[in-house]
C-alpha positions as CSV (number, residue, x, y, z in Angstrom):
1,M,100.6,107.4,68.1
2,T,104.0,108.1,69.7
3,T,105.8,105.2,71.2
4,I,107.2,106.1,74.6
5,L,108.5,102.7,75.7
6,E,109.9,99.8,73.8
7,T,111.7,96.7,75.1
8,R,113.8,94.6,72.7
9,K,114.7,91.0,73.5
10,L,114.6,91.7,77.2
11,E,115.7,88.9,79.4
12,K,116.2,88.2,83.1
13,A,117.9,84.9,84.2
14,F,118.5,83.7,87.7
15,G,121.2,81.1,87.2
16,A,119.8,78.6,84.6
17,V,116.2,79.8,85.2
18,Y,114.7,82.5,83.0
19,A,112.1,84.7,84.7
20,A,111.7,86.6,81.5
21,K,113.0,85.8,78.0
22,D,112.8,87.6,74.6
23,V,110.2,90.1,75.8
24,N,109.4,92.7,73.1
25,I,106.7,95.2,74.1
26,S,106.0,98.7,73.0
27,I,103.7,101.2,74.7
28,D,102.2,104.3,73.1
29,A,101.6,107.7,74.8
30,G,98.3,107.7,76.6
31,E,97.7,103.9,76.0
32,V,96.0,101.6,78.5
33,L,97.5,98.1,78.4
34,G,96.4,95.1,80.5
35,V,98.9,92.4,81.3
36,I,97.7,88.9,82.3
37,G,99.4,85.7,83.4
38,S,99.6,83.3,86.3
39,N,101.9,83.8,89.3
40,G,105.5,83.4,88.2
41,A,104.7,84.1,84.5
42,G,107.2,87.0,84.3
43,K,104.8,90.0,84.6
44,T,106.3,91.6,87.6
45,T,109.8,90.7,86.5
46,F,109.1,92.7,83.4
47,V,107.9,95.8,85.3
48,N,110.8,95.5,87.8
49,M,113.3,95.6,84.9
50,V,111.7,98.6,83.2
51,T,111.5,100.5,86.5
52,G,115.0,99.7,87.6
53,Y,114.4,97.3,90.4
54,L,116.0,94.5,88.5
55,T,118.9,94.8,86.0
56,P,118.2,92.8,82.8
57,S,120.5,89.9,81.9
58,A,120.2,90.9,78.2
59,G,118.2,93.1,75.9
60,E,117.4,96.8,75.8
61,I,114.8,99.2,77.3
62,L,114.1,102.4,75.3
63,Y,112.2,105.3,76.7
64,R,111.4,107.9,74.0
65,G,114.0,106.3,71.8
66,K,116.8,106.5,74.3
67,S,118.2,103.5,76.2
68,I,117.5,103.5,80.0
69,T,118.7,99.9,80.4
70,G,120.3,99.4,83.8
71,L,119.6,103.0,85.1
72,P,118.8,103.4,88.8
73,T,115.2,103.5,89.9
74,R,115.5,107.2,91.0
75,D,116.8,108.2,87.6
76,I,114.0,106.3,85.7
77,T,111.4,108.0,87.9
78,K,112.8,111.4,87.1
79,L,112.5,110.7,83.4
80,G,108.7,110.1,83.8
81,I,108.2,106.4,84.6
82,C,106.5,105.6,87.9
83,R,104.8,102.7,89.5
84,S,102.6,101.5,92.4
85,F,102.9,98.2,94.2
86,Q,100.4,95.4,95.0
87,I,100.6,96.4,98.6
88,P,100.2,100.1,99.1
89,Q,103.4,101.9,100.3
90,L,101.8,104.3,102.8
91,F,102.5,105.9,106.2
92,L,99.7,104.1,108.0
93,E,99.5,106.3,111.1
94,L,99.4,109.6,109.2
95,P,96.3,111.2,107.6
96,V,95.8,111.0,103.8
97,I,96.7,114.6,103.2
98,E,100.1,114.2,105.0
99,N,100.9,111.2,102.9
100,M,100.3,113.3,99.8
101,L,102.3,116.2,101.1
102,I,105.3,113.9,101.8
103,A,105.1,112.5,98.3
104,L,104.9,116.0,96.8
105,T,107.8,117.3,98.9
106,I,110.0,114.4,97.7
107,A,108.9,114.7,94.1
108,K,109.6,118.4,94.1
109,Q,112.9,117.8,95.9
110,T,112.1,120.6,98.3
111,T,115.1,121.2,100.6
112,P,114.0,122.1,104.1
113,V,115.3,125.5,105.3
114,L,115.7,126.3,109.0
115,F,112.8,128.5,110.3
116,K,110.9,128.0,107.0
117,P,108.0,125.5,106.9
118,A,108.4,122.7,104.3
119,I,104.6,122.6,103.9
120,N,102.8,125.7,102.5
121,P,99.3,126.6,101.4
122,A,100.2,126.1,97.7
123,L,101.5,122.6,98.3
124,E,98.4,121.7,100.4
125,A,96.2,123.0,97.6
126,E,98.1,120.8,95.1
127,A,97.7,117.8,97.3
128,L,93.9,118.3,97.7
129,A,93.6,118.8,93.9
130,L,95.3,115.4,93.4
131,L,93.0,113.7,95.9
132,A,90.0,115.3,94.2
133,R,91.1,113.9,90.8
134,F,90.9,110.5,92.3
135,K,87.7,111.3,94.1
136,I,89.1,110.7,97.6
137,D,89.4,114.3,98.8
138,Q,86.7,113.6,101.4
139,Y,89.2,111.3,103.2
140,A,91.9,113.9,103.4
141,D,92.0,114.2,107.2
142,Q,91.5,110.5,107.9
143,E,94.4,108.2,109.0
144,I,95.3,105.5,106.5
145,T,94.6,102.8,109.0
146,T,90.9,103.8,109.1
147,L,90.4,103.5,105.3
148,P,88.9,100.7,103.2
149,Q,91.5,98.9,101.0
150,G,90.2,100.4,97.8
151,V,90.7,104.0,99.1
152,R,94.2,103.0,100.4
153,K,95.0,101.8,96.9
154,L,93.8,105.1,95.3
155,V,95.9,107.1,97.8
156,D,98.9,105.0,96.9
157,I,98.4,105.5,93.2
158,A,97.7,109.2,93.6
159,M,101.0,109.5,95.4
160,A,102.7,107.7,92.5
161,T,101.4,110.4,90.1
162,V,102.8,113.4,92.0
163,A,105.8,113.5,89.6
164,E,103.4,113.7,86.6
165,P,104.6,110.6,84.9
166,D,104.1,109.8,81.2
167,L,103.9,106.1,82.0
168,L,102.6,104.4,85.1
169,F,102.9,100.8,86.0
170,L,100.2,99.3,88.3
171,D,100.8,95.9,89.9
172,E,97.4,94.3,90.5
173,P,95.5,97.5,91.3
174,T,92.3,95.7,92.3
175,S,94.0,93.2,94.6
176,G,92.2,93.3,98.0
177,V,89.4,95.5,96.7
178,S,86.0,93.9,97.2
179,A,84.3,92.3,94.2
180,D,81.4,94.8,94.4
181,E,83.7,97.8,94.3
182,K,86.3,96.7,91.6
183,M,84.5,98.2,88.6
184,D,83.8,101.6,90.2
185,F,87.4,101.6,91.6
186,M,88.9,101.0,88.1
187,R,86.6,103.5,86.5
188,V,87.7,106.2,88.9
189,L,91.4,105.2,88.5
190,I,91.4,105.1,84.7
191,D,89.4,108.3,84.3
192,A,91.9,110.1,86.6
193,L,94.9,108.9,84.6
194,K,93.3,109.6,81.3
195,S,92.6,113.2,82.4
196,T,96.4,113.7,82.4
197,Q,97.0,111.5,79.3
198,T,99.2,109.1,81.4
199,A,100.0,105.8,79.7
200,V,99.1,102.9,81.9
201,L,100.2,99.3,82.1
202,F,98.4,97.3,84.7
203,I,98.8,93.7,85.8
204,E,95.5,92.1,86.6
205,H,94.1,88.6,87.3
206,D,90.4,89.6,87.0
207,M,89.5,89.0,83.4
208,E,86.3,91.2,83.6
209,I,88.5,94.1,84.6
210,V,90.9,93.4,81.8
211,E,88.0,93.2,79.3
212,A,86.4,96.4,80.6
213,F,89.4,98.7,80.8
214,S,92.2,97.6,78.6
215,P,91.8,97.9,74.8
216,R,95.0,95.9,74.4
217,C,96.3,93.0,76.3
218,V,99.6,91.1,76.7
219,A,99.6,87.5,78.0
220,F,102.7,86.2,79.7
221,Y,103.5,82.5,80.2
222,E,106.7,81.0,81.7
223,G,108.6,84.3,81.1
224,T,107.6,84.8,77.5
225,I,104.9,86.7,75.7
226,L,102.2,84.2,74.7
227,A,100.0,86.8,72.9
228,D,99.8,90.6,72.4
229,G,96.9,92.4,70.7
230,P,93.3,93.6,71.0
231,T,92.0,92.3,74.3
232,A,89.1,90.4,72.8
233,E,91.4,88.5,70.5
234,V,94.0,87.7,73.1
235,L,91.3,86.3,75.5
236,E,90.1,84.0,72.7
237,D,93.6,82.9,71.7
238,P,93.7,79.1,72.1
239,K,97.1,79.1,73.9
240,V,96.0,81.9,76.3
241,R,92.8,80.0,77.1
242,E,94.7,76.8,77.7
243,F,97.6,78.1,79.8
244,V,96.5,81.4,81.3
245,I,92.7,81.8,81.8
246,G,91.3,78.3,81.3
247,S,89.6,76.8,78.3
248,E,86.2,77.4,79.8
249,F,86.5,81.1,79.2
250,H,84.3,82.1,76.3
251,R,81.9,85.0,76.1
252,S,81.1,87.6,73.6
253,A,80.7,91.2,74.7
254,A,77.0,90.9,74.2
255,E,76.6,88.0,76.6
256,P,75.8,88.7,80.2
257,K,78.5,88.3,82.8
258,K,77.5,85.2,84.8
259,T,80.6,84.4,86.9
260,K,83.8,86.1,87.9
261,K,86.8,84.9,86.0
262,T,90.3,85.1,87.2
263,A,93.5,84.1,85.6
264,T,94.6,80.7,86.9
265,A,97.3,78.9,85.1
266,K,96.7,75.4,83.7
267,Q,99.7,73.1,83.8
268,P,100.5,72.2,80.2
269,N,100.7,68.6,79.1
270,K,104.4,67.6,79.0
271,G,103.9,66.6,75.4
272,A,102.2,69.9,74.3
273,K,103.9,71.9,71.6
């Protein structure tokens, strides 16, 4: 596999406090990677550094072998790294199709010309094709305010893919989506991104979602990487079970799912090594 992103000894300090320290992660083309950890563990700090929203205090970020450390967000996006946020960034009073058209116009850097419409049939067709890929084209003419949270999230993520990124970061994509809809939501989402061979890193607190959709998992704790490897192995790691998902988590793939599991940090014993 071709490595498209690599971070080396990445750090972010706020005064004497480290939000991230010695973070070494690589992501291959087309890979789906789940990231877990309690609030404040360093997950979003990592994503913010890679996407240019935070400047690292130390370390290096390589994209396709070239350093992008400290580049502005706009330049990183142009290279092929995009993201969505936990709260969808949408124009709430506009229909879905107009949100998509705005995103496409910005991505294509279309310069408006006097007496020439910025929106044309070809652009509308492209917007509808993107919505169809995420199975939400039936909502094209509905205002965002009328949509369920899951559909809003899919619109937001579809908008994040208009630039055809090689790597997409998703910050808690199932947050706010009802428990009954999460699995179907993620299935639609991952299938849509796999169809374009987009590599995906998603932050998630629902362990069932992580198990089902990420072959590989990275666990963060207090700004450092606690474990990185095949998801089944990471979720059974003693330290991950103690500090990230709870020691009660234990189930083989063959066992039925009895209760929903979310990542809740356990406070370590002060004497723990």
